[in-house]
DRENDO-1510 file (C-alpha; in Angstrom, 1 decimal, always signed):
<recs>
REC; n; res; u; v; w
REC; 1; MET; -25.4; +56.8; +41.5 .
REC; 2; LYS; -27.8; +55.1; +39.2 .
REC; 3; LYS; -28.3; +51.4; +39.3 .
REC; 4; GLY; -28.5; +49.6; +36.0 .
REC; 5; ALA; -30.6; +46.6; +35.2 .
REC; 6; PRO; -29.4; +43.5; +37.0 .
REC; 7; LEU; -26.9; +41.4; +35.1 .
REC; 8; LYS; -28.5; +38.4; +33.4 .
REC; 9; TYR; -25.1; +36.6; +33.2 .
REC; 10; THR; -22.1; +36.9; +35.4 .
REC; 11; ASP; -18.6; +37.2; +33.9 .
REC; 12; LYS; -17.9; +33.7; +35.1 .
REC; 13; GLN; -21.0; +32.4; +33.4 .
REC; 14; LEU; -20.1; +34.1; +30.2 .
REC; 15; LYS; -16.6; +32.6; +30.3 .
REC; 16; ASP; -17.9; +29.2; +31.0 .
REC; 17; ILE; -20.3; +29.5; +28.0 .
REC; 18; LEU; -17.5; +30.9; +25.8 .
REC; 19; PHE; -15.1; +28.1; +26.7 .
REC; 20; LYS; -17.8; +25.4; +26.3 .
REC; 21; TYR; -18.4; +26.7; +22.8 .
REC; 22; ILE; -14.5; +26.8; +22.1 .
REC; 23; SER; -14.1; +23.2; +23.4 .
REC; 24; LYS; -16.8; +22.0; +20.9 .
REC; 25; ASN; -15.3; +24.1; +18.1 .
REC; 26; PRO; -11.6; +24.1; +18.5 .
REC; 27; GLY; -9.5; +26.3; +16.2 .
REC; 28; LYS; -12.5; +28.2; +14.8 .
REC; 29; LYS; -12.5; +32.0; +14.7 .
REC; 30; ILE; -15.3; +33.4; +16.7 .
REC; 31; ASN; -17.1; +36.7; +16.9 .
REC; 32; PRO; -20.1; +38.1; +18.9 .
REC; 33; SER; -22.6; +37.3; +16.1 .
REC; 34; ILE; -21.6; +33.6; +15.9 .
REC; 35; LEU; -21.7; +33.4; +19.7 .
REC; 36; GLU; -25.2; +35.0; +19.8 .
REC; 37; ARG; -26.4; +32.5; +17.2 .
REC; 38; GLU; -24.8; +29.5; +19.0 .
REC; 39; THR; -25.4; +30.3; +22.6 .
REC; 40; GLY; -28.5; +32.6; +22.6 .
REC; 41; VAL; -26.6; +35.3; +24.5 .
REC; 42; ASN; -27.0; +38.7; +22.9 .
REC; 43; ARG; -24.1; +39.8; +20.7 .
REC; 44; PHE; -23.9; +43.2; +22.5 .
REC; 45; ILE; -23.2; +41.4; +25.8 .
REC; 46; TRP; -20.4; +39.4; +24.2 .
REC; 47; LYS; -19.0; +42.5; +22.5 .
REC; 48; ARG; -19.2; +44.7; +25.6 .
REC; 49; ARG; -18.1; +42.2; +28.3 .
REC; 50; MET; -16.1; +39.5; +26.7 .
REC; 51; SER; -14.3; +41.2; +23.8 .
REC; 52; GLU; -10.9; +40.7; +25.4 .
REC; 53; GLN; -11.4; +36.9; +25.9 .
REC; 54; ILE; -12.7; +36.6; +22.4 .
REC; 55; ALA; -9.6; +38.3; +21.0 .
REC; 56; MET; -7.4; +36.0; +23.1 .
REC; 57; VAL; -9.1; +32.9; +21.7 .
REC; 58; ASN; -8.9; +34.3; +18.1 .
REC; 59; GLU; -5.1; +34.9; +18.5 .
REC; 60; PRO; -3.7; +31.7; +19.8 .
REC; 61; VAL; -0.1; +31.2; +20.9 .
REC; 62; GLN; +2.2; +30.5; +18.0 .
REC; 63; GLN; +4.3; +27.4; +18.7 .
REC; 64; GLU; +7.6; +27.5; +16.8 .
REC; 65; ILE; +8.9; +24.2; +15.3 .
REC; 66; ALA; +12.6; +23.8; +15.7 .
REC; 67; GLY; +14.6; +24.3; +12.5 .
REC; 68; THR; +11.7; +25.6; +10.4 .
REC; 69; GLU; +9.9; +28.9; +9.9 .
REC; 70; THR; +6.6; +27.2; +10.3 .
REC; 71; SER; +4.4; +27.8; +13.3 .
REC; 72; LEU; +1.4; +26.0; +14.7 .
REC; 73; PRO; -1.6; +27.9; +16.0 .
REC; 74; LEU; -2.3; +26.6; +19.5 .
REC; 75; PRO; -4.8; +27.8; +22.0 .
REC; 76; ASN; -3.7; +29.7; +25.0 .
REC; 77; VAL; -3.1; +26.8; +27.4 .
REC; 78; VAL; -2.7; +29.1; +30.5 .
REC; 79; GLU; -6.1; +30.7; +29.9 .
REC; 80; LEU; -7.8; +27.3; +29.4 .
REC; 81; VAL; -6.2; +25.9; +32.6 .
REC; 82; GLU; -7.2; +29.0; +34.6 .
REC; 83; THR; -10.7; +28.9; +33.3 .
REC; 84; TYR; -11.2; +25.2; +33.8 .
REC; 85; TRP; -9.0; +24.6; +36.9 .
REC; 86; ASN; -12.0; +23.3; +38.9 .
REC; 87; ASN; -13.7; +21.7; +36.0 .
REC; 88; LYS; -11.8; +18.6; +34.8 .
REC; 89; SER; -14.3; +17.5; +32.2 .
REC; 90; GLY; -14.4; +21.1; +30.8 .
REC; 91; LEU; -10.5; +21.2; +30.6 .
REC; 92; ILE; -10.4; +17.7; +29.0 .
REC; 93; SER; -13.0; +18.8; +26.5 .
REC; 94; ALA; -11.2; +22.1; +25.8 .
REC; 95; LEU; -7.9; +20.4; +25.2 .
REC; 96; SER; -9.2; +17.5; +23.2 .
REC; 97; HIS; -8.2; +19.0; +19.9 .
REC; 98; PHE; -4.5; +18.6; +21.0 .
REC; 99; ASN; -5.0; +14.9; +20.8 .
REC; 100; GLU; -6.6; +15.3; +17.4 .
REC; 101; MET; -3.7; +17.5; +16.3 .
REC; 102; LEU; -1.1; +15.0; +17.6 .
REC; 103; ASN; -2.9; +12.1; +15.9 .
REC; 104; ALA; -3.1; +14.0; +12.6 .
REC; 105; LEU; +0.6; +14.9; +12.8 .
REC; 106; HIS; +1.5; +11.3; +13.7 .
REC; 107; GLN; -0.4; +10.1; +10.7 .
REC; 108; LYS; +1.4; +12.5; +8.4 .
REC; 109; VAL; +4.8; +11.4; +9.8 .
REC; 110; LYS; +3.8; +7.8; +9.1 .
REC; 111; GLU; +2.8; +8.7; +5.6 .
REC; 112; SER; +6.0; +10.7; +5.1 .
REC; 113; ASP; +8.1; +7.8; +6.4 .
REC; 114; THR; +6.3; +5.4; +4.0 .
REC; 115; ILE; +6.9; +7.8; +1.0 .
REC; 116; LEU; +10.6; +8.2; +2.1 .
REC; 117; LYS; +11.0; +4.4; +2.2 .
REC; 118; GLN; +9.4; +4.0; -1.2 .
REC; 119; ASN; +11.7; +6.7; -2.6 .
REC; 120; GLN; +14.8; +5.0; -1.1 .
REC; 121; ASP; +13.6; +1.7; -2.6 .
REC; 122; LEU; +13.0; +3.2; -6.0 .
REC; 123; ALA; +16.5; +4.9; -5.9 .
REC; 124; ALA; +18.2; +1.6; -5.0 .
REC; 125; ASN; +16.3; -0.2; -7.7 .
REC; 126; LEU; +17.2; +2.5; -10.2 .
REC; 127; SER; +20.9; +2.2; -9.3 .
REC; 128; LEU; +20.7; -1.6; -9.8 .
REC; 129; LYS; +19.1; -1.1; -13.2 .
REC; 130; GLU; +21.7; +1.5; -14.2 .
REC; 131; ASP; +24.5; -0.9; -13.2 .
REC; 132; GLN; +22.7; -3.7; -15.2 .
REC; 133; ILE; +22.4; -1.4; -18.2 .
REC; 134; LYS; +26.2; -0.5; -18.0 .
REC; 135; ARG; +27.1; -4.2; -17.7 .
REC; 136; LEU; +24.9; -5.2; -20.7 .
REC; 137; GLU; +26.3; -2.3; -22.8 .
REC; 138; ASN; +29.9; -3.5; -22.0 .
REC; 139; GLU; +28.9; -7.0; -22.9 .
REC; 140; ILE; +27.4; -5.8; -26.2 .
REC; 141; LYS; +30.7; -3.9; -26.9 .
REC; 142; LEU; +32.7; -7.0; -26.1 .
REC; 143; LEU; +30.5; -9.3; -28.3 .
REC; 144; LYS; +30.7; -6.8; -31.1 .
REC; 145; LYS; +34.5; -6.7; -30.9 .
REC; 146; GLN; +34.7; -10.5; -30.8 .
REC; 147; TYR; +32.4; -10.7; -33.7 .
REC; 148; LEU; +34.4; -8.3; -35.8 .
REC; 149; GLU; +37.7; -10.2; -34.9 .
REC; 150; VAL; +36.1; -13.5; -35.9 .
REC; 151; ALA; +34.7; -11.9; -39.1 .
REC; 152; VAL; +38.1; -10.6; -40.1 .
REC; 153; LYS; +39.9; -13.8; -39.2 .
REC; 154; SER; +37.4; -15.8; -41.2 .
REC; 155; THR; +38.6; -14.1; -44.4 .
REC; 156; TYR; +42.1; -15.5; -43.9 .
REC; 157; LYS; +42.7; -19.1; -44.8 .
REC; 158; THR; +45.3; -19.7; -42.0 .
REC; 159; TYR; +42.7; -18.7; -39.3 .
REC; 160; GLN; +40.0; -20.8; -41.0 .
REC; 161; GLU; +42.1; -23.9; -40.7 .
REC; 162; GLU; +43.6; -23.2; -37.2 .
REC; 163; GLU; +40.3; -22.1; -35.6 .
REC; 164; GLY; +37.9; -24.1; -37.7 .
REC; 165; LEU; +36.2; -20.9; -39.1 .
REC; 166; GLU; +34.0; -20.8; -42.1 .
REC; 167; LYS; +33.9; -17.6; -44.1 .
REC; 168; ILE; +31.5; -15.3; -42.4 .
REC; 169; ILE; +32.1; -12.5; -44.8 .
REC; 170; SER; +32.9; -13.2; -48.4 .
REC; 171; ILE; +33.3; -10.5; -51.0 .
REC; 172; THR; +33.0; -11.9; -54.4 .
REC; 173; LYS; +32.9; -10.2; -57.8 .
REC; 174; ASN; +29.8; -11.0; -59.8 .
REC; 175; LYS; +30.9; -11.9; -63.3 .
REC; 176; LYS; +27.8; -10.3; -64.9 .
REC; 177; SER; +28.1; -7.0; -63.0 .
REC; 178; GLU; +30.5; -5.1; -60.9 .
REC; 179; ASP; +28.3; -5.5; -57.7 .
REC; 180; ARG; +29.9; -7.0; -54.6 .
REC; 181; ALA; +27.9; -9.6; -52.6 .
REC; 182; LEU; +28.1; -9.8; -48.8 .
REC; 183; ASN; +27.4; -13.2; -47.2 .
REC; 184; ALA; +26.9; -12.7; -43.5 .
REC; 185; ASP; +24.5; -15.3; -42.2 .
REC; 186; ILE; +26.0; -15.4; -38.7 .
REC; 187; VAL; +22.9; -16.8; -37.0 .
REC; 188; LYS; +23.3; -20.1; -38.9 .
REC; 189; MET; +27.0; -20.2; -38.4 .
REC; 190; TYR; +27.1; -19.3; -34.7 .
REC; 191; PRO; +23.7; -20.3; -33.1 .
REC; 192; GLU; +25.2; -20.4; -29.6 .
REC; 193; LEU; +25.7; -16.6; -29.7 .
REC; 194; PHE; +22.1; -16.0; -30.6 .
REC; 195; ASP; +20.1; -18.0; -28.0 .
REC; 196; SER; +16.5; -16.9; -28.0 .
</recs>
């Protein structure tokens, strides 16, 4: 049996280098060319000896979110723990992006809660405004009805005397022409109805 050249890197050393790179670049897809450029280890070594580990890193576990069809790409925790079992700082570094992800999600939840509260406030304000509009429309209808009643009553002499009304509307025949004149200066007659 022929002996080959001695290995420059052991599998353990390559795994350590790989996971050190992953911990500094969480969530990024990797390939042998990138690893060669970033670590100095030849891409053929990465391809020949670590292709399985690279594939595992590039296809993280999909975490299902209850009640949705969305999934979050998460790294393979079992692999990280097995690799860094005796290296606490390496494990902390490799898992640091979980904190980043949780912080980002927490921030989004806070923003979502703020937007939801603003929407609820706007809906409540809109409802109040709609109620106010209905009330004012009803008030306008009532005032219009009352005005028309007063206008009609004012044309009758009995109501003028009983209720102290002046003629709001008077229809007179112009002797020179057949035009009819309408006298309706309500603002002067009833200033309390037209407060400005």
